[in-house]
N, C-alpha and C positions, 0 to 999 in steps of 0.2 A: 604426424599426429600422435598424441599420447595414447598409450594402450594400457588396458587394465586386465585383471583376471577375466578370462572369457568363460563361456558357458561350459558346464560339465555335461557329458553325454550319459544316456541318450536323451534326445530332445524330440518331443512330439510337435512337429510344426503345425499340425492342424489345431493344436490348442492355442496358438498365438495368431489366429487369423486376422485380428485387428491390430496386431503389433508386430514389431520386428525384434528378434532376439539380438542382443549386443554381440558383435563378432570380435570383441577384444580391442576395438579402437574407437577413441573419442572422435565423434564427428561422422561415424559410419553407420548411422541409424538405419539406413536403407539396405543393409546387407542382411540376408537371411542366413540362418545357420543350417549347415548340412553335416551329416555324419562324416567324420574324417579321422584318419589315423594321425593327423597332425596335432590333434588335441590330446594331451596326456593328462590324465586325471590324477590329482593329488589326494591323499587321505582326507585333508580338510575340506574337500568339496570344490576347491578352486581349480581352474585349469590354466595351464600356461600355453602360449601360442608359439609355435615353432618359427624359426627365422623365415622359412619359405612362406608360411601362412601370413606372417607379419607383412612381408613385402607385397604379397598379393592384395591384402586388405588395404594397405596404404595406397597402392596404385588405383584400386577401386574407389577409395575415398576421394582421391584427387580428381578422378573422372567425374564423380558425382558433384563435386563442388563446382565444376565448370557448368554442369547442367542446372544446379540449384545454387545461384549466387548468394553469398552471405550478406544480408543487409547491413549497412553501416550503422543505422539508427532507426528508431521508430518515428512515425509521423504522428502529429496530433490527431486524436480521434481514431486511432488505428482500431481495427476490429479484433478484440481479444477473444472472441468466440464464446464468451460466457453465456450460458443459457441454452447452448446447443446440445448439451447432454444432461442426463439426470440419473437418479439412483436406479431407475429402471434399466438404464444401459449398464450400470455397474452389475446388477444382478444377472442380466442377460449374458454379458460377456464372461462373468465369473463362472457361469455354468460350463463354458468350454474350457476355461483355464484350470479347473479342478479335476480334470480327468487324470487317471493314473498314467504316469509316464516313467516312473522309476528314477527320475533324475533328481539331483541335489539342488540346493538354492541357486538362483541365477539372476542376472540383470536382464531387463528388456527396456526398449525405448519405444514409447507410444508414437506411432507414425503421425498422428494428428498434431503432435508438437511442432512439426515443421522445422525450418532452419532458424536458429536464434540469431540475434544481432552479433556483430563482430566483437570478439573478446568476452563472450558470455561465460559466466562461471558454471561449474558443474553442480548439479543438484541431484542428490541421491535420496530417493524416497524409501523410507523404511516402514513397512506396513504394520497394522495391528496384528493380533494373534491369528487372524484369519489367514494371513500370509499371501493373499492373492496378489496384492500390489497395485490394486486399482483405486485406492483411497483418494487419489488426486484426480479422478476422471473428470470431474466438473471443471478442473483448472488446467488440464493438459494443454489446451490451446494457448491460454494466456501465459502460463509459465514457459511454454516452449518458445515464446517470442524472445525471452531474455535469459533463459537457462538452457544448458545441455542437460536434459532430463533423463534420468535412468531410474527405473523402479525395481525394487527387489521382489522377486517371486519365490515364495517358499512352498513347494508342492505340498498338497494337503496331507499326504502320508509320510512326508519327510520327518525324521526325528533327529536332526542335527541338534546337539545340545546348545545352550545359549552361548557358551564360550566358543563353540565352533562358528556360530553366526557372527559373533563379534570379530573373530579372526578373518572371516570371509569379507566383511565390510572393511575391516582395518587394512587388509591387503590392498584393496582398491584405493582407499584413501591415501595410503602411503605411496603407492605407485603414482597416482595422479599428482601428489604433492611434489614428488621428485621431478616430474616432467613439467609442471607448471608451478614453481615455488612462489611466484608472486601473486597468485590468484587464490581467493578463498574457495573453500569447498563447503557447500550447503548440505546439511543432513536434516531432512524433514522427517520427524518421527511421529507416527500416529499411535497413541496409546502404548501398546507393547513396543512399537518402533521407537518411542521416546526413550525407553530404557536402553535400547540398543544404541541410539545416538549418544546418550550420556556416557555409556560404557566405552565407546570408541573415543570420545573426546577425552575422557579421563586417562586413557592409556596413551594418548598422543597430544599432550599439552603444548608442544612446540609447533604443531601444525595449525595453520590458519583455518579454523573451522567456524561456521556459523550454524547454530542449531535452532530449528523451529519445531517446537514440541506442541502437539495438539492433545490435550488431556492425557499427559504421560502417565503410564501405569506404575510409576514409582510408588503410588499410594495403594497398590493392589492389596497389601496386607491389611488395610483398613476399609476395604470395599464393603459396601452395603450388602453385597451378594455373598459374603463369606459363609453365612449360615445355610445358604441355599446350594452352594457349589457341591458339597458332598452328595446331596440328593440328586443333582443332575447326573452324577457319575453312576448312581444306582438305578436310574430309570431304565426299564426294559426297552429293548430295541423298538418295540411296537409304539411306544409313547415318545420316542426320540424325535419323531417328525413334528411334534408340537413345540419342541424347543426353539426352532427358528422364529416362530410367531411370538413367543415370549421374549426372545432376545431383541427382536425388531423394535418392540415398544420400550425396551430398556436402553437400547443403543441411541435412540433419537426420537424426536417428535415426528410421527408419520406425516403430519400436515406439512411441516417444514421440509421434510425429505421430498415430498411430492410437489412442492412449490418451486423446486430448484430451477426448472427450465421453463417456468411460466413467465411471460413477458410482463414487466411491471407497467403500471399505468392503464391496464385494460379496464373496461367497465366492470363493476362488481359482479354482475350476472355472468359475464363471459369468463371472469377469473374463477368463479365458483364452478362453472361448467368444465373448464380446463382442469381444475383441481379434482373434480369428481372423476374425470377420465383417467387422470394419473393414478389416483388411489385404486381405481378399479383394475388398472393394468399392473400396479405394483404388488397387490396382495397375492395373486397367483405366483409371482416370481419369488416370494419369500420362501417358498419350499426349497429353493436352491441353497438356502443357508444350511440346510441339513447336509448337503453335499460338501459345503465349504468346511464345516466342522462336524464330520461324521462321528458316530458313536465310538468307533474304534480309536479315534485320536483325541476325543474330548478330555480324557484324563491326562494325556500327555500335554495338551495345550495348557491346561490349568497348572501343571507342574512347571511348565516352561515359563508361564507368567510369574509364578512365585520365585523361581530362580532368577529371572530377569530383574525383578523388583529388588531382591536382596543384593544382587551383584551391583546394580547401578547405585543404590543408596549407600553402599559401603565405600564408594569411590567419588561421591559428589565433591568432596573437598579438593580433588585433583582436577576438576573441570575448570579450565581457563578460557574456554571459548565464549564468544558472544552467544547469548541464549535468549530467544523470544518464546515465551510460553503463551499459548492460546488456550484459554480455560472457559468451560461452559458452566453456567449457573444452574442448569437443570440436568446435570449428569446423574443418571440413575444407576450407573454402573460403578463409578469411582467417586470418592470425595474430592473432586478435582479443584474446587474452590479453595478448600483448606490447603491442598497440596501446592497450589500455585503460590500461596503466601509463604509456605515453608521453603519452596525452591527459591523464591525471591530473596528470602533472608539468608539462605545457605550459599547459593552460587555467587561468585564474585562479580559477574557481569550479566545480570538478568533483567529482562524487561517483560512485563505482563500485559496482555490485552484480554479483557474480560467480556464475555458474551452471556449476559445473564439469562436470556430467554432460550438458549440453545441446549441441545442434549449431547450425549457422548460422541456421536458420529458427526462432529462439528463440520468437518471438511466436505460432507455430503449434503449439508443442509442449505436451505435457501438463504440468500442475503449475505453469505460469507464470500467476499471477494478477496481471495487469498493473496494475490499479488499486490493488490491495493493496500492490504494490511501490512505487508512487508515493506512497501514503499513508505507508508505513513509512519512506520516505526524507525525509519532511517536504517534499515537493515540490508538494503541492496547496494552492493559495491562490486567492482571488478578488479580491484587491486588491494594492496595491503591496507591502505587508508581510505576512508570514505571521503569522496570528493563531491561537493554539492553541485558542481557543474558537470564534470565528466560522467558521474554516475546517475545523473538525473534522467528519469524516464517520463515522457510526456503522458498526460491523462489519456486513457483509452475512451472509446465511445461509451462503454459501460460506466466508467468513472464519471463522465460528464452527465449522462442521463440520471444516474443515482443522485448526484449532488445538486445539479442545477435544474433538473426537471422534476425530480421526486422530492428531495429534501428542501431545496431552496426555491422551488417553483412558486409557492404562495407568496414568499417575500418579494420576488420579482414582480409578480402580478399586483401585489399591494402597493408597491412603490413606483411601478411603471416608469423606469428610468429613461430620461431623455439625454441622448448623447449628441453634443455639438462639437464641432472642430473648426479651426481657422485655416483657410487656404493661404497660399503664398502671397496672394494679392490682398490679404486681410479680410476677405469675405468669410462670414460665419455661416456654416451649412450644417444641416442635420447629418448625423453619422460621423464616421471616423476618417472620412476622405482626406482631411487635412493632416493626418498623422502619417509619417513616412511608412512605406511598406517594408523597408529593409533596415536592419540594424547596422551598427549599434544605435539604439534609441534610448534616451533617458527621460522617463516621465517623472516630473518633479511637481508635487502638489501639496494641497492642504489635507490634513488627516482629520476626518470627522470623529466625533465621540465614539470610542470603542471600535473604530474602523468600520462603521456601518456601511461605508461606501464600497468596500473591497469586493464583495461578491459580485455586484452588478458590473463593476469595472473589469474584473477578470473575465467574466462571462462575455461582455461585449467584445473584448479583443479576441477571444477564442472564436466567437461566431463570425465577426466581420473581418478581422485581420488574419484569422487562422494562425494565431501565434499565442504562445504562453508568456504571460508577464512574469518575470522573476522578481518577486517582491523582496526587498531588503528589510527584514524584520528584526526586532530586538532579540538578542541572544537568549534572553530569559524564556522565550517561547520554545526554545529547543533544549532547555535544561530539564532533565527528568526530575531533579530534586525539587523543582518548583511546579512544573506543569503536570506531574503524574503522581497518582496514588499507587498503592500496592496492587489493588485490583482496578487497573485503569482501563476504562472502555475506550473504544475508538473515539477520538475527540476531534474538536474543531482544529486543534493544533496538528493532528495527523493529516487532516484534509488540506490544511494550508500547505503542508510540505508536499503533498501529492500534486497540488496545483501551483507549485513553483516557488513558494516562500523559502528563504534561506537566511542565516544569520548575517546581519550587517557587519562587514569587516572590510578593511582595505584590500585584503587578498581576494576575497570573494568578488568585490566590486571590480577589481582589476581583471579577473578572469572572465567575468560576465561581459564586460566591454570588449575584451579580446576575442570572445566567441561571437561577437556581433548580436548580442541578445537584446530583447526589450526589457529594460530594467525599471522597476518602480521604486522611487526613493521619496521618503518623507523627511525633509530636514528637521521638521518640528518633532518627529518621533513620538515617544510616549508622552511628552509634555502636551502636545496638541491632542492626542487621542484620549488623554486623561485630564482634559482641561477643567477649569473651575466654572462656577456659575457666572454667567454674563460674558464668557469668553467664546461663545459660538462665533465661528468664522473670523476669529482673530488669528492671524498668521504669526506663530511664535517660532522663530528660527534663530539659530546661533549666529554670532557675528562673523565667524570664520567661513570663508567660501570652501567648505570641505570637499565638495564634489566637482567643482567646475574644472579645476586643473586636470583631474583624472579624465573627465569627459573629453577635454581638449586633446589630451595625449592620444586618444584613439579616434579623434575626429567624429565623436558621437553627436547626433542631433538631439538637442534638449527641447522637450515639449513641456512647458509649464501648464498646469491645469488647476481649476477650482471645481468644487462640488458643494452643493447646498441641498438641504432637505432634512438635516438632523433634527431641527426644531419642529418639523412637521410629523415626526414619528415618535418622539420621546421628549420628556422634560427632565432635566437634571435637578433633583431635589436634595441630594445628599452628596456633597463633594468632599474632597480631601480635608478641607478646613473644618467641615462639620464633623466628619468621622473621627478626626484626631482628638476631638473633645469628648468622645464617648469611650469610656475605659476599655471595654472588651474589644471594640473595634480598633482602638489605638494599639492594644497589645498584638492583635492579629496583623495589623499593618507593619508593626515593627518586626515581627517574626518573618513576615513575607519579604521585607526589604533586606533582612539579614542574609537571605538566601539568593537573591537575584544578582545578576551581573550588572554592575554599574558602568555606564558609559559616560564619556565627557566629564570625567572627574576633575580634570584640570581646566575645564571651560568656565566662562563666567556668564552672567545673564540668566534668563529664566529657564533655559534648557539644561542647566548644570544640575547634576545630582537629582534627577527626577525621581520622586517617590511613587511607588506603585500602590494602587488601591483599586477597589472595585466600586465604581460609581453607583449610587442609588438613583434609579431612573423610573419614571412613570410613563407607561406607553400612552400614545395618543392615537386617535383615529388617523390612519396613515394619509399623509399628503403625498408628495412626489419628489423624486430625486432628479437633480439637474446637474449635468457635467458639461464643462466647457474646456476644451483643449486649445490653448493659445497657438499663435503663429510659431512654427518651429524655428529654433535658434541653432544655426549651423556653426560648429566650432572649428571645422577643418580649414586651416589656412587663414583664420581670422584673428588669431591671437598668438602672442608669444608666451610660451609656458612659464617663463620666469618673470613675466611682466605682471607684478602684483596689482598694479593699478587697473590694468585691463581685466584681470581676473575678477577683481572686486566690482568693477563696473558691470560685467556680465551677471555676476551673482545678484546684484541689486536690481538689475533689469528683470531677472527671472522672478524674484520675489514680488516686484511691482506687478508683473503680468499675472501672477497668481491672485494678488489682491484685487486687480481689475476684473478678473474673471468672476470672483466672488461677488463683487459689487454689481456686475452686469447681470448675473443670474438672480440675485436677490430682487432686482428691479423688474426683470423680464418675467419672472414667474408669476407676478401679479397680473400679467396679461394672459395667462394660460387658462382657457375656459375649462380645462380638464385637470386642474390642480387637485380638486376634491376627488376622493375615491368614489363618492356617490355618482358624480358626473361620468367618471371613467367606467364605472360599472354599467351605467345606462348605455353608454356608447358600445361597450363590448357585448352586452346582451343583445343589442340591435345588430351589430356588425360582425359578431363572432369574436371569441376570445383569442384567436390567433392573429387577428389584425392589430397592427400597431396603433396605439391611441395618439391622435394628433396633439400638437402643443402650440405655443406661440410662434409667430413668424420671426425668425432671427433677424 
C-alpha cells in the first residue's frame, strides 16, 4: 500500500477519540498512533517511517483488509449517512481536538468514513484557518464511500508558516503520486484551505490534481472585515469570549447550520420543534470557538491568512489542475461571489457552483450534499480520464429523496403516471413486469416536448426494477459553454448526470451495452423533444438503423415504448418557426446554435441539423401521463450482423411498435375515470395520498 508522511510526535491520543491518526499508510485508517522511536521528525514538521515500521503497518493493513472487505461498487439507494451529524457534533468534537499537545500539523482519517469502493482516489481535506480539520464532518460518511479521506489537523497553537504547510501537503501529494501515478488526488480546501490547495497545485502542475474550493480565502485582502480585524486583535482577554458569537453569525446562517441533521419532509410543527432543540443545543457550544482561535493565536491566524492569500494569488497562473469552486451568495466574511468570477476568468480549467442563500461555512450548512455536487459537476473519476461508465456512482438514498420526493414529488403527484408493459404472450399489464430484469436492455421510445416524461420514467425503474437507466443525451447538455453561466447554480443538467445521463456517442453506447446496462435511447433526439406545433406524438426518426446493429452485437433486448400526456399539461404556443421571425429571439437562437455540438450533420430527413431553441409553452391543469412498454424484442441469435435487410426490418418493427403504443394510449386514456386531476384528488383525499390511483383496464 502507498505510504505518506506520517504523524510527528508527540501525539495526544485522547484528543482523537472519534478518529484514528494516520500511521503513514494509505488504507490503514484503523491503526492508532503510539509514541515510537521509529518516527524521526524533520524540521518541516513531516515524519518519515522506518523500514521496520513500514513493514509492520503493511502487514497490519493486509490483516484488516481481510476483516473489512473492500466493496467493488455501490448499490442503488445506498445509505450515504447524510443527516446523521450536525454542526453541534463539529463543535463538540472540536472541543477535544484543540487541547494542547505540542505537536505539529498532521493527517487523520475519520473512522466513520469506513471502507471506500475499490480503486477509490485519495481526498485530502485542507481546513479553514481554525485548523481543526472537521469541516467535512457532515459529509464524512458519504465521501468515505468513494474516497480515501484524510483530514489535515493544525494544532491550535502551532505556528508553522504558510510555506511550511504547503511543503507538508506537497510532500504527501508527491509521494502519493509516485505510488499511484494513474490516479487523481483530490484537494478539498475550505476558505484558508483553498489558498493552500491552489499553492500546492501551482507548484505541482504535472501532478493530476482535482481541486474543490469552498469560498476560498484568496479574496482575504478585500474582505468586508478588514476594518474590524485590527480591533479584534486589540480586544482585552475578558472580551475575547464574545468573539466566537460574533464569528458564528458571520461564518454562516445559524438556522441553516442547525437544520443540517433535520430530516426533510417532516410536518412544519415538528421541523420547527427540531430546529428549536438544535439551536438551543448549539448556542452553548459556540463558546468552544474561543478555544479554537484563542486570544494568543488570533494575530498569528490573521497574518497567516494574509500570507496565504498573497502566496496563492501570485501563482494562480501556474495552476493547471481541474478546479471546482463552491461559492456562497451570503458570505459575510469574504467577497466570495466576486472572487468566484475572478477565479473563473483566471484559472485555465475552472467550474463554479453558486449557492446564493448560503453563508461562509458552506460545508456545514443544511442542503449542501457535497458528493452529489461533485458528481453533478462531472468531477469524480478514478483514473486519468473521466469515464462515463466506469466512474459513474449510482444515486444514494439521499439523492433520491431530495430529487424525487422533495423536488419532484409534486410533479409526480400532479401527473400520476401510469406504467404499462407487455408480457411475452402479448398481454398488457400494469407495472414493469414485461420489461426484462437483467441487461443489456435497450429502451427505445418517443421523446415528449422538453423531455417531460423523463423524471417519471427514471423514477419508476429505480423503484420497481431497482436499476438506474443510463439515458443517452445530446452532448450539448454536457457542454459548459452552453449549459453553464459564470455563477452556475446546481442545475437540472447536474441532476441528470447524477441520475444516469451521459452524452450520446458510439463509444459510450458500446460500453454501456458491454456492461449490461439499461440504456435509454431516443432516435428522434432533439428533433422530437423540440418539435413544432401539431407534431405531438409524431415519431420523427432518422432513416438509418443507427442502434440496431450495436444492440445485436451484444444480444441486447430491445423494448420499444410510447408515452402520452404532453398535451394534458402544456400547450406549445411559440415554436421555432414563430421565434425565428422575432428579431431578438432569432439572434439568440443563432448565437445558441453557434455554440452547440451538432449531430447527424451528414444525415438527411427531418432529424438532420436540428436547431436548438426554447419552446414557448402555456401550462394547463395537469392531466395524466401514460407509458406503455411493448413486447421485448430479443436480438441474440436472431439476426446476422451484416444482414442489412434484417437490420432494417427490425428497425422498422421497433418504430412501428412505438407508434402503436402511442395510438393505444391515446385511445385508452379516454376510458380512464381518473384522467382529470380533480378526480384523482378526490380519490387520494378519500383513500390516502400514498395509494396508487387506479386507471383504465388494459
